[in-house]
Each structure stands twice: as C-alpha cells, then as structure tokens.
N, C-alpha and C positions, 0 to 999 in steps of 0.2 A: 504494500500500500504506500501511497505517497507520503502519508504522515510518518510511517515508520522509516522510510528511506530518508526523508528530510532530516529527522532527528539523528538517525544513525550516522549520516554523513558528517554532521557537525561534531558529534562526539568523537568519531574516529580521528578527525583532524587534530583534536587536542591531545589524545593519548599517543598518536603517532609522532606529533611534534615533540612531546616529552621524550619518547623513546629514541628519537633520532638526534637529540642533542648530544654532541660529543666534542672532545677537544677542550683545551683550556679556555676559560672565560677571560676576555681582554678587559682589563679595568678601564673605566671611563676616564677620559682626560678631564681634569677639574680646573675650572677657572676661578671657582670660589663663590659660594653663596653668601648672602648677607647673614649677619649673626641671628641665631635662633633665640628663643626666649631666654632671658637671663637667669642665672642661678638665684639671684636675689628674689626674683618673682616667685620661683619655686619655694624658696625657703620661707617666704611670707605666708604661704598657704599651709594650713594644718594637714598633717598626714592622716588620712581616713582609714586606709587599708593597705595591706601588702599581700599580693597574690602568692600562694604557696603551691608547690608541686610536691605532693607527698608530705614528708615532714620537713622539707627544706624550703627556705624562702627563695623566690625566683630572683636571679641576679640580672644585672645589666647585660645586654648582648655585647659581644666583643667589638671594640673599636678598631681592631688591628687588621680586619679583613680587607683584602683588595679584590677578592672574587667571592662568588656565592659559596659559603661554607655551611656545612650541616654538621653540628656536633652538640651532643648533650654532655660533653665532658667538661670538667672544670676549666675556667678561663686561665689565660697565661699568668695571671697575677697570683695563682695559687689558691684561689677561692674554690670551695667545695660546692658552691651553688651552681644550679643549672639554668640555662635560658628558659624563658617562658614558651617560646615557639622554636621550631626546628630551623626556620630560615633566619639567618642573621643579617640584619640590615647594614648597609654600607655607606649610604650618603650621610652628610652631617645632620640633615633633618631626620632621617630614619634612625640614626643612632640616638639622637636626642629623644625621639618618641619612644624608643625602646627603654630608655631610662625612666621616662614618665610612666610607662606601663608597669615597670617593676616596682617603682616607689610611690607614685601618685596616680594610680589608674583613673581616678575620678576627674583628673585634670586633662585627660587626653582630648576630649572634645574642644575645650578652650584652646589647647595648644594647636590642634589641627586647624581651627578657625583662623588663628593668627598666621600660621604657615601658608594657608591657602590665600589669605589676603596678600601676603608678601609675594607669593608666586604670581598672583594676578597682576600686581604692581610691576613686577619684573617683566612679565610678558607684554604688558601694554607699553612699557618703556622701550622694549625691543622693537615693537611695531612702529613706534613713532620715529625711530632713528632712520635717517636717510643713508643710503649706500654712498660711499665716497665716489666722487665723479672720476677719480683717477682709475685707470685700468691696470692690469698686470698684478704684481705681487700684493699691492695694498688691498685690492678688491678681493683677491683669493683669501688673504689673511682675515679680512673683515667677515667674509662669509663663513670661514672655518670657525671663527670665534662664536658667531651667531649659532652655528650648528651645534657646537659643544655646549653652549648655554641651554639650547633647547633640549638636548639629550640629558643634561643635568636636571632640568625641571621635570622631564619625563620620569627619570629614575626616582626623584624625590616624590613625585605623585604616586608612583607604584608603591613605595614604602609607606606613604600615608594611608593608602587603601589597605595595605596589609596590616598596619598597626590597628586600624579600626576594626578589621575582621577579628584580630586577636582579642581586642577589647570586648567584642560581643561574646566571644567564648568565655571570657572571664566574668562578664555580667551574668552569664548562664551557669556559672560555677562549674564549667567543664574545662579540664586541662587538655591541651592538644597532645596528641600522640608524639612521643619523641622520635628522633632519628632511629631508623631500624637498622640494626647491625646484622648483615646477612649470614655470617658464618663465624665459627670458632675453630680452634685447632682440632676439636673433637668431631667436627662435621657441622651440618646446618644448625643454626641457632634457633631455639624456641623463642620467638620474638615478642609474643603478646603478653608482656608483663604489666601492661597498663591497667588501671582500674576500670571496671565496667561502669559506664555512665549512660546506659541506653535510655533509662527513664528520663534523665535530664535532656538528652538530645531529642527524645520523642516530643516533649512538651514545648520545644521551640517552634514546632510546625503546627499548622491548622489541622483539624481532624481529617479534612478532605485530602490535604497534601500528605499526611501520614499514611493514608490508605495507599496512595501511589508509591510511597517509599517502601511499604511492605511488598507491593507487587514487584518493585525493582529488586528488593532483597531476594524474593523468591525466584526471580529469573537468574540471579547470580548463584544462589546456594541450592536451589532445587529442593529436594526432600531433606536437605541438611539444615533447613531454616530453624527447626526447633532443636537441633543438636548443638549444644554450646561447649561440649567437652572433648569431642573427638578432634584429633590433631592431624593435619595434612601437611605434606611437604610440597611446596608450590614455588614456581619460578618467581624470583623477585621482580623481574621485568613485567611479568603478567599481572602481578598484584599492583604494581605501579600504574599500569595501563588502566586497570579497573578503577583504581583510586581517582586518576585524572578524569576518566569518563564519568565517574559518579559525582565529581565536583561540577562538571558540566551539566549533568542531569539535575543537580540541586539548583543550579543557576536558572535553568530552563523552568523547573518546577515552580520556583518562587515567582518568576515572571508571569507564568500562567495563573498561578494561584492568586496573585495580586489582582489581576483582572477579574478572575472568577469571584473573589470576595466582594469586589466593587459591584459587579452586576447582581450578585446575590443580595447585597444590601439595598440595591435599587429595585429589586424584584423584577428584573428584566431577563432572567435566565430562560432559555428555551423550555418548552413543555416537556421535551424528552428528558431533560435533566431532572425535572420534578418526578417523573415516573421512576427513574433510577433511585431517587431519594427515598421513595416509598419502599422500594425493594430492599435498599440498604437498611432502612429503619426497622424492617421486620427481622433482619439478621443481626442487628446491633450496630451502634455507631462506630465503635472502634474495637474490632474483634481482637481476641487474645492471640498470642503467638501459636498456641496449640491448634486453634481453629483455623488459622491461616495456613499452618503447615499441612493440615488435613486437606484443605480445599485446593492446595497447590501441588499435590502429589503427582498430578498429571502434567504439570508445567515442567518443561525441560530446563535444567540448570544452564547457566551460561557456560559456553564451551571452555573458557579460560579456567573455570573453577571445576569443571567435571573431567576434562581430558588434559588440561593444562598445555594444550598444543594448538589451540585454535587461534582465531584472529584477534583483533584488538577492539572490536566494536561492542557496544552495549545497546541492545535494541529495546523497544517497547513491545513486549509480547502482547498477543491478542487472545489466543486460546488458553483456557484454563485459569484465567485470572478472575479475581473476585470483582463483581460489578461495583463501580464507584461513580459518584457524581462528577468528580474532577476528570476522571479518565474519559467518561462519556463526553464531557465538555471539550476535552482536548481533541478527541476523534471527530468532533463536529467541524474542526477547522479544515480549510482547504490547504493543499500542499504549500502554496506560496505564503500563506499566513503563518503556518507552522514553521516554515523555514526561517521566517523573520524572527519568531519567538525563540527558536532553537539556536540562534546565532549570538555569540558573545559580542557585545557592542564596542568594546574598546581594546586596543592593543595592550594597554596596561593590565587589564584583567586577564588576558591570555598569558601575558608574561608572568603574572603572579601565580597562575595555576601551574605553569611549567616549572617555575623556580621552587615553589612550595613542594611539589611532587618530587623534584630532584633532591631537595633538602631532606626529605623523608627516606627515599629509597636509594639515593646516590645517583651519580651520572652513569647510565648504562653504556657499556662498550659494545656497540653493535655495528653491523654493516647491512647495507641494503643489497639483496641479491639481484641478478639481472631480471628476475621475474617480478621484482618490486616488493618482495616480502622481507620481513625482518629476519636477519641471520645473526643471532647473538654469538659473539665471539667469547664472551666471558660472563655468562649469566650464572648467577648463584641461586641456590635454593634456600628457602626459609621454611621453618616449621611454625605453623600458626593454627590455633584452634578455630573451629567454625564460629564460636562465640567471639573470638578476637577479630575474625574477618568481618563479622556482622558489625562490630564496633567500629572497625576501620571504614566500612562503607557508610555507616551512619554519620561519622564525622565528616567524610568527604561530601556527602549530600548537604549537610549543614553548612560546611565551608562555602559551597557554591551558593546556597541561599543567602548567607551573610554577605558574600561578595556582591550579589545583586543589590542588596540594601545599601551598602556603603558606596558602591559605584554611583547609584542614583543620588545619594546624599551629597557626595563630593561634587558631582556634575552640576548640582543646583547652585553651588557656590563658586566653582571654578570649571567653566564649561570645557570639556575635553572629549565628550562622546559625540561621534559623528552622527548626523541625522540619518 
C-alpha cells in the first residue's frame, strides 16, 4: 500500500544513513561565538534539583571533545560521575547547556531562550552585511568566513535541540540508556543493565498513540512481546538500525497524533474513526501486555529481530494488528499526505538522530556491496533480553516524539525549518 511504502521509505533513509556513517569526524572550524550566559547569572539562581543516574549524580559533559564521542566512563578530571546523555556536546553553547542540565535543569528553558535570541541576532547581522566589491582572495575569504559562521550556528542549534530533548526525559524522570558496550574479553556482553522504566515512558504518550506503539513493538518482537527475561544474541548494527527507525517512527507518530488530538477536540474526526472507537471501547482503552501478546501471535516479528539477517526497514503492519482509532486515522491519509507527515522536517533533526544513535551503538565499520546492500566488515554481537529490547524501542519512540516537540518549539523562536 502507498501508506506503508511512504513511511517505510522515510524510515529506511534514517537507519541506512546511520549505518553508512564511517571514517573520522572532521571538527568544525571555529570563528568564535559570543559569550554565553555568565556564571554570575547562574550563581544568583537557587539550585532546585540535581539529576541522578542510579546512585551517582550526573556530571558535566566533557569539554575536551573535538569529535562526537560516546562514553559513560568517568571524565578526564578523574571524576566518578557519568554524563546524563550518551552524546557529548561540542560547541560552546552545547557545553554550557550540558552544565545547566547537570546542575540547574530548571534553568534550561531560560538559557535556551537567550541563546536563540543571540543566534537570531547573529544571523540577521550576517544578512545585513554586504559582500566586498573586490574580487579574488578577499571575496573567497569573506564567503568562507560566512560559511563557517553558518555551520557554527547550525551545530549550536542541533545541540540546543538535543539539550531540550534530554531535559524532557529528565522532566519525565526517565534516565537515557547509556552507551552500549558490544563485547568483553569473554564474548558478547549482556548489555541491558539499565533500569526498567516502561511505565514512565508509557504515560508520556496519549492512549491512542500508545496503542500504535504497542503495534510497533509487536511487529519488532512478535510473540516475544510478553517475554521480558529470555536473552538473545543480536547484531549491534541491526539493533542500531531498529533504534534509529523507531526514533523516526516516534517523530512521525507524534506529528500525526498532534493533528488527531486537535481534530478530536474539535469533533471533526471522520465517522469511520468513531466506529473504531466503539470497537476499541468494548475491548478496553489501553489493553494489558498479556492481551496484546495474545492478539498478536499471528503478527510476524520484524525480520531484524527474528532472523537477524534481514533489511533495515520498519514497516507499519496491517494484518493481525489490534484495531485502533489512530491507526485507522493514519490509513485514511493518501500517499502524498502520509509522505509529508513521515518526513523529518529539518537537517538538524536528522543529524541529531544519527549522532545520538552513533553515540549509543558506536560508529559501524561497514561497506556497501555492488548490489547496494550493507556488508558489515566488523559487526559485533550483543546479548540483550527481550525486556531490554522493549525498553530500548520505547525510549527510541519517545526520543522521536520529544524531538518533534522541541523542533516545533525552537522553530517558533528561531525559524530554521523549511516550509
């Protein structure tokens, strides 16, 4: 169907882009940003809370990175504290916001507002400048400086978005999964040591969206959806692709659900949606995991999770899935409309998905075969329980949902999303 193909094409582009990232990252040339918020302003504001990971307080992210680094190890200063998020920020604004997240998380919105105002001022100043009339070296240098400044603003904007996503997880009292270590000297590592926070992640979403998320989980896990203890050995690249695709799915789902909730509040939903609502009401608003597991036994698990040798796409299944209002609403869209909603709007958001996934699973060493398929040169296996895999996918979907929210929020103050 057009709807399935449209969404699947968009999802595949994200997971394949992450998997095809290779080689060292070239650090941005820096011209220098204006000073961020002063330490005096921070010190004048009372400390309300400090986020914790386990029994340890979250530390500032490292300032010494020149490329994307992913580590939950102690910083170079000898501290035993771990970062709040796996992706370490690099720009001056990003490093400043990481400090605010660790010590004064309630001040992040105010700090972001000030940084966006400064970015807007810098951008407008660049637009008002006139190119030098002279040609040759001076003109080339002028344009190069302008390009570097634009790249610097783009990187700062990405890290502002990422900081806001992390803050939303903190507001929900959910700690992000740390960097996954694929192997140990004794063989593949059992990686899912993180605490189960499924209930907290569930309540972030609307009831209608959560039904869609349960369908998404059933397509990935199949009849293992209700099995939280069994452990599987899975390709690290495959899990990373599923994670990136699930972030994309959460972004798409939040975008659709936002429109659905608006039409629902205005009472302009199609009659067919109301008929589905009556059917769902008879079966329960939010079914239990055991009920969903029984109803999805006929649904095929995602090939990456069943055979661990399939492709990279995550599709929206049709047969064997539990009826839901939101899924019926989605399937009423024509292919062109669904393609629009299934597309990530900004390059900054795409970059965040790729970098965050890389920070979790590492940069894969792969090659593309002449047939166009991925040929892993050094793929490592990880051991993960199906309960841990469920937690991983739930976090990814929630990350995508939060990314949509913060992208819309930032764009309303600093326009960067193309129409």
